[in-house]
N, C-alpha and C positions, 0 to 999 in steps of 0.2 A: 751477710751483707756489713760486713767489717771494714770493708775497702770503700774510697770514693768512687763509686759507679759512674761518674760523669767522664771517667777515662776513656779514650777511644776504644778500647778494646772490649767494650759493654754498650756499644753504641748499636742499635739495628740501622743499617743505612737504606734498607729495601723495604716495600711496603706489603709484601707477601704475609707479613705475620700479623698485622692489625687490619689489612682489609679482608674482604670475603673472598678468599681464593678457594677456589674448588679444591686446589690439590692439598692445601694444608687442612682444608675443612674435612677432608677424607683421610688425612694421616697427619694429624698434627705434631705426633709426639717426636718423630726425630729432630725437629726443629726445637721443640720445647726443651726435650733433653739437653740437646746441645747448648741451648741458651741458660739454662740452670746450671749446667757444669762450669761455665765459664763466669757467672755471676747470677747471685739471687736476684739481684735488680740492675735492670739494664736501659738506656735512654731508647725509647722509640720514635725517629725521627718523624714517621708518618703519622703518628698519634699526638707527638708533642707532649710525651708524657713518660714515665717510668714504668715497666713491666716487671712485676715482682714473680717468679717463680717456684722458688724454694716452699716446702710445706712451712717451717718455721717461720721464715720470713713474711709470708702471707698472714699466719697466724697473727703475729707481731702487729703487723698494718691493721688486721681488722679489728684488734682488741684494742688498740690505742685510741682512748678517749679524747685526746686533741684534736686527731684529724676530723675534717669536715666532709660534707657531702653537698652543701649548697653550692649550686653551678654558677653562681654570681662570683664565688670566690677563686674560680678556676682561672688558671693564667690566661690570657689572650693567646689564640692559636690552638690552645690544647684541644683535644677530641671532645672534652667534658663541657668546655665551653662552646663547642660547635651544637650540642645538644640542647643548648639554653638560648633560643633563638627568640627575635621579637615575633608576635605574633601578626597577622593581618588585622587592617583596621578593624573590620568587623568580628574579630576574637578577643576584645579587649582584656587587658591583665591577665591572660594567659599564657604562660610561658610552657615549655615543655615538661610537664611532670613537678613544676615548681610549687604547686600548692599541694603537694601530698607530702607524710611525713618522712618517707624514705630521701626525700630530698632536702630535709631540713635538719637542724643542728640546735643543740642545746634545749631550752626551756620548751621551744616549740615542737620539737622533735618528740618528747617525752609527753608532752601534754596529748598530742594527736595520736601517738601511737597507742596511748591510754585509752582515749575516748573511742577511737575505730576498733582497736584490736580488742578490747575486753568484751564488746557484744560480737565479735567474730569468733572468739576464741569459746564464747558460752554456746554459741550455737553450732559449733565444730564438736564440741565435747557430747552433744546429743543428736549430732548429723548423721550417724551411720544407716538409719532406715531413710533417709533423704537420699543419700549416695547410692545405697544399694537399689532404690525404686530407679534412679535415672540409669544405673549400668544395667538393670534388668530390661529396661525398655530399649536402651541402645543395643543390647544383645539379641533381643528379640527381633530386631528390624534388620539383622545381619543377613545375607544369603544363605539358604540352606545347602546351595549347589554351586559348584563352579569357584573360580577364583574371586576374592574381594580383597580392598586395601584397609588393612589394619587400622592405618593411621586415620585415613579419611572417613571411614565407616565406625570407628570405635573410638581410638583416643583422641581424636578431636571432640567427637560430640559430649562427651562426659563431662570434661572440666566446663566449658559452657553451659553443659545443662544444669551443673551443682551449683556454680556462681550466681548463674542467672536465677534459679529458684531460691537460693540464699538472700537474694537481693528483691524476691518478690515479682520477678518480670513474668509475663505471661508467655506460655511456650510457643506460641506463635512469633515472638519477637527474637527468640534465641538465635535464631541464624542471623538476624540482621545485627544484633550486638556483637556476634563474633566476629562478622565481616568487618566491621567497624575498628574491634580491637587488634584486628591483622593489621590493619592499614596504620594504628597509631604505634605499632611497633617500630616502625620505619622512622620515627623519629629521634631513636637513640642510636641510627648508624651515621656518625660525623661523615661519612662518604655518601651519602643518599643524593639522589640527584633533583633537579627542580622539579621534575614530573613526579617523583616520589612526595617531594614536601607538598606540593599541590594536594595530592590524595590524601596524605596525611591530615592536612588542616581541614578538608571537608569532611573527613570523619570526625574531628573533633567538634565541629560544628553541629554535626548531628548528633553526637553524643551528649554535649552540653545540652542542646533543646530537649533531647529525650528524657535525660534524667532531671533535667529540671521540672518536667511534667510529671515523672514519677514522685517526687519530692511533693509537689504541689498536691497530688492525689495521697500522699500519705498525711498530708496535713488535715485533709478531710476525713480520712478513714483509716484507721491504723491497722495493719494486718499482722501475721506473723513471719516478720522477715527482717532483713540488717536495715534496710531503709526506714522502716518504721521507728526500729530499735535508736538509729540514730537521730532521726527527727524528734522522737522523745525526749532524748538529751537535751538537743538544742531548745525545745520548748521549757525544758527543767532550767535553764540558764547553765548548762553545764560548762560552756565555754566553746562549743560547736556551732560554727556557723553554716549558713545554707549553701556557700561556695564549697567550702571544705566537705559537705557531705555530697556535694555533687563530683568534686574532684575524686574524692575516694571511691564513688562507684565506679568512675572511668580506672582507677586504677586498679580496682579488685579484678576486672573485665582485663585488663592489657597485662598485668604482672600474673594472674592466676591461670590464664588461658593457655599461652604457647608452652609455658615451662612445665605444667602438669601433663600437656599432651606428649611432650618430649619423654618425661618421666615414665608413663606407661607404655611409650611406643620402644624405649630404649630397654625396659627390663623385659618387655614381652621378645623383642629380638636376641636377648642374651638367651633366654630360655629356648627360643625356635632354633637358633644356630647350635645348640649344644643337646644331641641326643639323651646324652646321660643324664643332663639337669632336668630336661623335660620329663624323663622317666621317675626323677626324684620327686618333680612337682606333682606327679599323678600318685606316686605312692603316699606322699605327706606333703599337702598342700600349704602347711605350715611354716616350711622351709622359704615361702615368698616373702617373708620379710626380710629375711637374708640377703634374697634376689634383689630385692629393693634397694636395701642399703648398699650392696655391693655395685648395683647399677649407677646410684647416686655417686658413688666413688669413680668409677671407670669413666661414665658419662653423664659428668653433671649437666643437667639441661641450661643452666645459666652458668657460662664458661668464665664470665669475669666480671668483677665490680671494683669500683675506685674508691679511693679518698683523697683528701685535698690539704696539703699544708696551710695553716692557717698565718704562719709566719716564719721567720728564720728557725730551724729546728734541725735537730738530728733525728733521723728514723733509722734504728739497726745500725747505727754507726755511717750512715749515707747523709751529708750535708744537704738540706731541701730550703728552699726559698719559699714565702709565701705565695700560694697560688700554683706550686708545683703538685702534679696529679700524680699518684700511685695507683696503676692499674694491677689488682690482684688476680693472678690467672688461677683460678679456682681449677681447672683442668690440670694444670701442671701441678700444682700443689699436691693434688689426689694422686699424683703419679710419680712422686718423688721416692727415688729408690733408696734414701737413706731412712725412709719412713715405712715403706711398704716394700715387702720382699715380691721380687716379679711383678712389679706394678702395673704392666699392661694385659697381665692375665686375669680374667675374670674367675674369682674364687670365692665361694660364700661362705667357705670355713676359716675364713682369716681370723686372727685374734682381733679382738675388738681395740679400734682405735679410730677415732672421731675424724669422719672427713669433713670437707670444707665446703660440700655443695650447697649448703644453705648459709655460708657466711660464718661468722663467730662473732662474740662479744655482745653489745647492747643492741646492735642493728641484725642480729642473728634474723633469718627470714621468718616474718609473723605467720606466713601462710603454710609453714612447714608441716604443721599436724595436720591440714586441710588435705595438703598434697599426698603426705604419706596415706592417708585414710582412703582418698580416691584411688590412689594406685593399688592398694591392697585389697581393696573390693574389686576394682576391675579386672587384676589379674586373677583372683582366686574363681571369680565367677566366669571369667573367659576359659580358663583350662580345666574347671569342672565342666563347662557344658561343650567345649570343644577341644578333649584332651590328643586329638590327634592332629593339629592343626601342622602344617608344614610350610615353610617358605617356598616361593617359587619365584625365580628371576633373581636380579641383582639388587642390592640396596642401596639407594643412593641418599646422601646426608642433605638436610635442608641447608642452603646456605644462607643464613640469617644471622646478622653481626650480633655476637654475644650470647649464641643461643648453639645447643649441640642435639640434635635428633634427625631421625631418617625422614625422607621427604615423602615416602612411602614404604610400605611392607604389603607386597603382595603374597596372600595365603590360601590354601586349600584346605580344605578338611570340616 
């Protein structure tokens, strides 16, 4: 990033990279590799932002404590600004994700990350029995003969069941909140349609009402769950408000649903497409920890995250103005040939090198330990109970903005 990448030879003029293109989703690396070779930072005119593709360049951006996430600070016309839109009149003071710590800066970010995160991580540390219960329940419901979809029937229900149970939601509500969270993801696509926007706000209304009632129930009777943990902090005067509790209930389901589904499905697919690897998993299930980490590198469930310049500054030698948005391509960084030998090959015996699937720095993904735990238990139980699973049919990827995972995995066995 030592050159001024505002020059014309580092500009992406078409929209196939930034929009959800079926061809790009299916095979992104030719374009990403070519872009990284030209410049580790390039201007994307469709996004109105700068795309960062090199591993070291991405790491520097992610670790730069000067950079912001508050969407209000993004320049007008950028994709980040288009995800921070005014809500309808009947959803007062609710912007898309604005009330959660991942889109806050400074002391607000530190305060909420601690208040929300400490109870979450405490429950994750003792959460293996809960995850095992959800996984085994989901596994027992799989068909015993014929083909089934490993995404719809297994990878989707597990994260929903785990997060919903951590929040203390009744099992009868799990499917309903999953459907809402799927609609909320639409809000992070700057190219969404008016119809998608209407669906998103309808889901927001439903979730705010639902979790408002769950918080009120926790006031009357505490139970062993995260909502009760957060309400107790509020009542102790720790500085956590009811609105913040409700917003983070929504965030938990939205952030932890699709991403962990994709992690489980991507890792399972890697095993199923490689008979030698599947044989190794049968012989030694402990290699699944390496499978998960290599899957996170090769197929990160979340493909991008952004940072915003607070004012005139230089980032890695590139001049930035206040409001300029830098989108780090986690997918491109994890496939940088300057860091990984044969980067597009799935190899579980690589020398240890930290991937960027969960980001880096002070904002590294808070849910990473839970995602790893869910994937570990889900894959171990799946291949222990169904060691001879076989893929049938073609695999297509889900065209969801900023995410990377299969739409379906038809299997038998």
